[in-house]
C-alpha positions as CSV (number, residue, x, y, z in Angstrom):
1,M,-25.8,-61.2,-5.9
2,L,-22.8,-60.2,-5.3
3,Y,-20.4,-59.9,-8.0
4,D,-16.7,-59.9,-9.8
5,I,-16.6,-58.3,-13.1
6,K,-13.6,-57.5,-14.9
7,L,-14.0,-56.8,-18.4
8,I,-10.6,-56.5,-21.0
9,I,-10.9,-55.0,-24.4
10,D,-7.3,-55.1,-26.3
11,Y,-6.7,-53.3,-29.8
12,A,-3.7,-54.4,-32.7
13,F,-2.7,-51.9,-35.2
14,E,-0.8,-53.0,-38.2
15,A,0.6,-49.0,-38.6
16,P,1.0,-47.1,-35.0
17,A,-2.2,-45.2,-34.1
18,A,-2.4,-41.6,-33.2
19,G,-4.7,-39.3,-32.7
20,A,-7.3,-41.5,-31.1
21,R,-9.8,-40.0,-28.9
22,Q,-12.3,-42.0,-28.0
23,I,-15.7,-42.6,-25.4
24,L,-15.8,-45.6,-22.8
25,H,-18.8,-46.8,-21.6
26,A,-17.6,-50.1,-19.5
27,M,-18.6,-49.5,-14.9
28,P,-22.0,-50.4,-13.9
29,L,-24.5,-48.5,-12.4
30,S,-25.8,-47.6,-8.5
31,I,-29.2,-48.4,-9.0
32,E,-31.4,-48.1,-5.9
33,G,-33.4,-50.5,-4.9
34,R,-31.4,-52.4,-7.9
35,Q,-27.3,-53.0,-8.2
36,R,-24.8,-51.0,-6.0
37,L,-21.2,-50.6,-7.0
38,I,-19.1,-51.1,-4.3
39,T,-15.8,-50.7,-5.9
40,G,-14.9,-49.6,-9.7
41,D,-11.7,-48.4,-11.6
42,I,-10.5,-48.1,-15.3
43,T,-7.2,-48.5,-16.3
44,I,-5.4,-47.8,-19.8
45,D,-2.7,-49.1,-20.7
46,P,-0.5,-47.2,-22.5
47,L,-1.5,-44.1,-20.1
48,P,-3.6,-41.8,-22.6
49,S,-2.6,-38.2,-22.8
50,Y,-5.6,-36.9,-21.5
51,R,-8.5,-38.6,-19.5
52,S,-12.0,-37.7,-18.1
53,D,-14.3,-39.6,-16.0
54,R,-17.9,-38.3,-15.8
55,T,-21.6,-38.5,-16.5
56,D,-24.0,-38.4,-19.6
57,F,-26.7,-37.1,-19.9
58,F,-28.4,-40.6,-19.1
59,G,-26.9,-40.9,-16.0
60,N,-24.3,-43.2,-17.3
61,A,-20.5,-43.2,-16.4
62,V,-18.1,-42.3,-19.5
63,T,-14.0,-42.3,-19.3
64,E,-13.1,-39.8,-22.0
65,L,-9.8,-40.7,-23.5
66,A,-6.9,-38.7,-26.0
67,F,-3.8,-40.1,-27.4
68,A,-1.1,-37.3,-29.0
69,E,1.6,-40.1,-28.9
70,A,1.6,-43.3,-32.0
71,H,0.2,-46.2,-29.9
72,W,0.8,-49.8,-31.3
73,N,-2.4,-51.9,-29.0
74,I,-4.2,-50.7,-26.4
75,V,-5.6,-52.4,-23.6
76,I,-8.3,-51.6,-21.6
77,A,-9.7,-52.9,-18.0
78,S,-12.5,-52.8,-16.1
79,T,-13.1,-54.5,-13.1
80,S,-15.6,-54.0,-10.7
81,R,-17.7,-55.2,-8.1
82,V,-21.5,-54.9,-7.5
83,E,-24.2,-56.5,-5.6
84,V,-27.7,-57.4,-7.6
85,T,-30.7,-57.2,-4.8
86,G,-33.3,-56.7,-7.1
87,A,-34.8,-57.7,-10.6
88,A,-37.1,-54.9,-12.8
89,A,-40.2,-57.0,-13.6
90,P,-43.6,-55.7,-13.2
91,T,-44.2,-54.8,-10.1
92,G,-47.2,-51.9,-9.9
93,G,-50.7,-52.1,-12.2
94,S,-49.6,-51.2,-16.0
95,P,-52.9,-49.6,-18.5
96,D,-53.5,-51.1,-21.6
97,L,-52.3,-49.0,-25.1
98,A,-55.2,-46.5,-24.9
99,G,-54.0,-45.7,-21.1
100,L,-50.7,-46.0,-21.6
101,T,-51.6,-42.7,-24.4
102,Q,-52.8,-40.9,-22.3
103,A,-50.2,-41.3,-19.3
104,L,-47.9,-39.9,-22.0
105,A,-49.5,-37.4,-23.6
106,E,-49.6,-35.8,-20.0
107,I,-45.9,-36.0,-19.2
108,V,-44.0,-32.8,-19.6
109,D,-41.0,-34.0,-17.7
110,L,-37.7,-34.0,-19.7
111,G,-35.1,-35.2,-17.2
112,P,-33.2,-38.6,-18.1
113,V,-35.3,-41.0,-17.0
114,S,-38.6,-39.4,-19.1
115,P,-40.0,-41.9,-21.2
116,L,-40.2,-39.4,-24.1
117,H,-36.9,-39.2,-24.8
118,F,-37.6,-43.5,-26.3
119,L,-41.0,-42.7,-28.5
120,A,-39.3,-41.3,-31.4
121,A,-36.8,-43.4,-34.1
122,S,-32.5,-43.5,-33.1
123,R,-29.9,-44.6,-34.9
124,Y,-29.9,-48.0,-34.7
125,A,-33.5,-48.7,-33.5
126,L,-35.0,-47.2,-36.8
127,P,-38.6,-47.6,-37.6
128,D,-39.2,-51.0,-40.4
129,A,-43.1,-52.0,-41.1
130,A,-42.2,-55.2,-41.2
131,I,-41.4,-55.3,-37.5
132,A,-44.3,-53.5,-37.2
133,S,-46.7,-55.2,-38.6
134,W,-45.0,-58.1,-36.5
135,A,-45.5,-56.6,-33.6
136,A,-49.5,-55.0,-34.2
137,G,-50.0,-59.1,-34.0
138,H,-49.0,-59.5,-30.8
139,R,-51.3,-56.7,-28.8
140,S,-55.0,-57.4,-27.5
141,P,-57.6,-54.8,-26.5
142,G,-57.4,-54.1,-23.4
143,L,-53.8,-56.4,-22.7
144,A,-51.8,-54.2,-19.6
145,T,-49.1,-53.0,-21.5
146,S,-46.4,-54.5,-19.7
147,D,-48.1,-57.8,-21.1
148,I,-47.8,-56.8,-23.8
149,V,-44.5,-56.4,-23.3
150,G,-43.4,-59.8,-22.0
151,N,-45.4,-61.2,-25.1
152,L,-43.8,-60.3,-27.9
153,G,-40.5,-60.1,-25.5
154,L,-41.1,-63.7,-25.2
155,A,-42.3,-63.9,-29.3
156,L,-39.2,-62.2,-31.0
157,H,-37.6,-65.7,-28.7
158,H,-39.1,-67.7,-30.5
159,A,-39.1,-66.3,-33.8
160,M,-35.7,-65.7,-33.8
161,R,-32.2,-67.8,-33.8
162,F,-29.2,-66.5,-32.2
163,D,-25.9,-66.7,-34.5
164,A,-22.8,-65.0,-32.5
165,E,-21.6,-65.0,-37.1
166,A,-25.1,-63.7,-38.2
167,T,-24.8,-60.2,-38.1
168,T,-21.8,-57.1,-37.0
169,V,-22.7,-54.4,-35.0
170,D,-23.3,-52.8,-38.4
171,T,-25.7,-55.0,-39.2
172,P,-29.3,-52.8,-39.7
173,A,-31.8,-54.7,-37.4
174,A,-34.8,-54.8,-40.0
175,E,-32.4,-57.4,-42.1
176,A,-31.7,-59.3,-39.2
177,F,-35.0,-59.2,-37.9
178,A,-35.5,-60.7,-42.0
179,A,-33.1,-62.7,-41.5
180,R,-34.4,-63.9,-38.3
181,H,-31.3,-64.5,-36.6
182,G,-29.4,-62.3,-34.3
183,V,-27.0,-61.7,-31.2
184,C,-28.2,-60.1,-28.6
185,Q,-27.7,-56.5,-29.9
186,D,-30.2,-57.6,-32.6
187,F,-33.0,-59.4,-30.7
188,T,-32.8,-55.6,-28.7
189,H,-33.2,-53.0,-31.9
190,I,-35.8,-55.5,-33.0
191,M,-38.1,-55.5,-29.5
192,I,-37.4,-51.5,-29.5
193,I,-38.3,-51.0,-32.7
194,A,-41.7,-52.9,-32.2
195,L,-41.9,-51.7,-28.8
196,R,-41.9,-47.9,-30.1
197,S,-44.4,-48.9,-33.0
198,L,-47.0,-49.6,-30.5
199,G,-46.5,-46.4,-28.9
200,I,-44.7,-47.8,-25.9
201,P,-41.2,-46.1,-24.9
202,A,-38.2,-48.5,-25.0
203,G,-34.0,-48.2,-25.1
204,Y,-31.3,-49.8,-24.9
205,V,-29.4,-51.4,-21.9
206,S,-25.5,-52.1,-22.4
207,G,-24.8,-54.4,-19.5
208,Y,-23.2,-57.6,-18.3
209,L,-25.0,-61.5,-17.7
210,R,-23.6,-64.1,-15.6
211,T,-23.7,-67.3,-17.1
212,L,-23.8,-70.9,-16.1
213,P,-21.8,-73.7,-17.3
214,P,-23.1,-76.8,-18.0
215,P,-23.8,-79.2,-15.7
216,G,-21.1,-81.0,-14.3
217,Q,-18.2,-78.6,-16.0
218,E,-16.4,-76.2,-14.5
219,R,-16.7,-72.3,-15.5
220,L,-14.6,-70.9,-17.5
221,E,-12.9,-67.2,-16.8
222,G,-13.6,-64.9,-19.5
223,A,-16.5,-67.5,-21.1
224,D,-19.4,-64.7,-20.4
225,A,-19.7,-61.6,-22.7
226,M,-21.3,-57.9,-22.6
227,H,-25.2,-58.5,-22.8
228,A,-27.8,-56.0,-23.9
229,W,-31.9,-56.1,-23.8
230,V,-34.6,-53.7,-23.4
231,K,-36.6,-51.3,-21.1
232,A,-39.5,-50.2,-21.8
233,W,-42.2,-48.1,-20.2
234,C,-45.2,-49.4,-18.6
235,G,-47.6,-46.5,-17.8
236,P,-46.8,-43.9,-14.1
237,Q,-47.5,-47.4,-11.3
238,A,-45.8,-50.4,-13.5
239,G,-42.3,-47.8,-14.1
240,W,-39.5,-48.8,-16.5
241,V,-38.9,-52.7,-16.6
242,E,-36.8,-55.0,-18.6
243,Y,-36.7,-57.5,-20.9
244,D,-33.8,-59.9,-22.2
245,P,-35.5,-61.4,-25.4
246,T,-32.5,-63.3,-26.3
247,N,-33.1,-65.7,-23.3
248,A,-36.8,-65.4,-22.6
249,V,-37.1,-63.5,-19.2
250,F,-37.2,-60.5,-17.4
251,A,-34.0,-59.1,-16.1
252,G,-33.1,-60.5,-13.5
253,T,-29.9,-61.1,-10.1
254,D,-28.4,-61.8,-13.2
255,H,-28.0,-59.0,-15.1
256,V,-25.3,-56.5,-14.2
257,V,-26.7,-52.9,-15.8
258,V,-24.0,-50.6,-17.1
259,G,-25.6,-48.0,-19.1
260,Y,-28.7,-47.4,-20.6
261,G,-29.3,-45.3,-23.8
262,R,-31.9,-44.5,-26.8
263,D,-30.1,-47.5,-29.1
264,Y,-26.5,-49.3,-28.4
265,A,-25.1,-45.4,-30.5
266,D,-25.4,-44.3,-26.2
267,V,-24.1,-46.8,-24.6
268,A,-21.4,-48.5,-27.1
269,P,-18.7,-49.9,-24.8
270,V,-15.9,-47.9,-26.7
271,R,-16.3,-45.5,-29.5
272,G,-14.0,-43.1,-30.8
273,A,-11.5,-42.1,-34.4
274,M,-8.3,-42.3,-35.0
275,R,-5.7,-41.8,-38.0
276,I,-3.9,-44.9,-38.6
277,A,-3.3,-46.3,-41.9
278,G,-3.5,-50.3,-41.8
279,G,-6.1,-52.7,-40.6
280,Q,-6.1,-53.6,-37.1
281,S,-7.8,-56.7,-34.7
282,S,-9.6,-56.8,-31.3
283,N,-10.2,-58.7,-28.6
284,Q,-13.0,-58.9,-26.2
285,S,-13.7,-61.2,-22.5
286,V,-15.8,-60.1,-20.0
287,D,-15.6,-62.8,-16.4
288,V,-18.5,-62.1,-14.2
289,A,-17.7,-64.0,-11.2
290,P,-20.6,-64.4,-8.0
291,V,-18.7,-64.2,-4.4
292,D,-19.1,-66.2,-1.5
293,R,-20.2,-64.0,1.2
């Protein structure tokens, strides 16, 4: 699948902001066997006084910004063309949990894709007894780790209700789980906590998802949104797989990866600080448009 993707994030301030520093994660990755970034560009209005484009530890594209002058608004626009050539469903043999534990004990690599980085608690994926107890009920002796990932993700999809108004970016995953509703970020963090409680390395995937309009209706530009799903390590042969608990599917050609991290904090679209008096408002729109070849 070939996509043209456009993300626009705009901020408006009640009073001039100054001294702003921000980090952006908005540009899709090139991943061997999965997706290819053909073209991409990020524009900022007003122009920042400092900009640096680099790659972070996990291999994500990062843009750092700084604004020395006072400004009333910021508009960030990311455009890209991406070809998605593969999925992230299990393809190789996957051990049971005992075999996975043994495999993890033999790993000494601490590089960016090492599963050892994705076992411990992180800022948005703190251990929770209720989630761990729930996860324990979805494992069976001898069951392959990849099957546990799929079964647990499907169970979470059925247990939770998607509600765009239920939570904010700072709502704890444990609170969203207790209420049994939330957005894709909540589904993802809950599943990460659940998998880690079973000893399965799990991380956060930030990206774009192509959405289809109801039958007979035209697709609306900007109707898509940034999305989140889970990556889980299922052993040396199966490696990393990706599961979308919000939609109860392994990630396929509708899923476009922007970044990988331990949780949302590692791959937030915009993160930073500024000096400001008064409030601010922000809007985000995403358009994922299939391209006819």
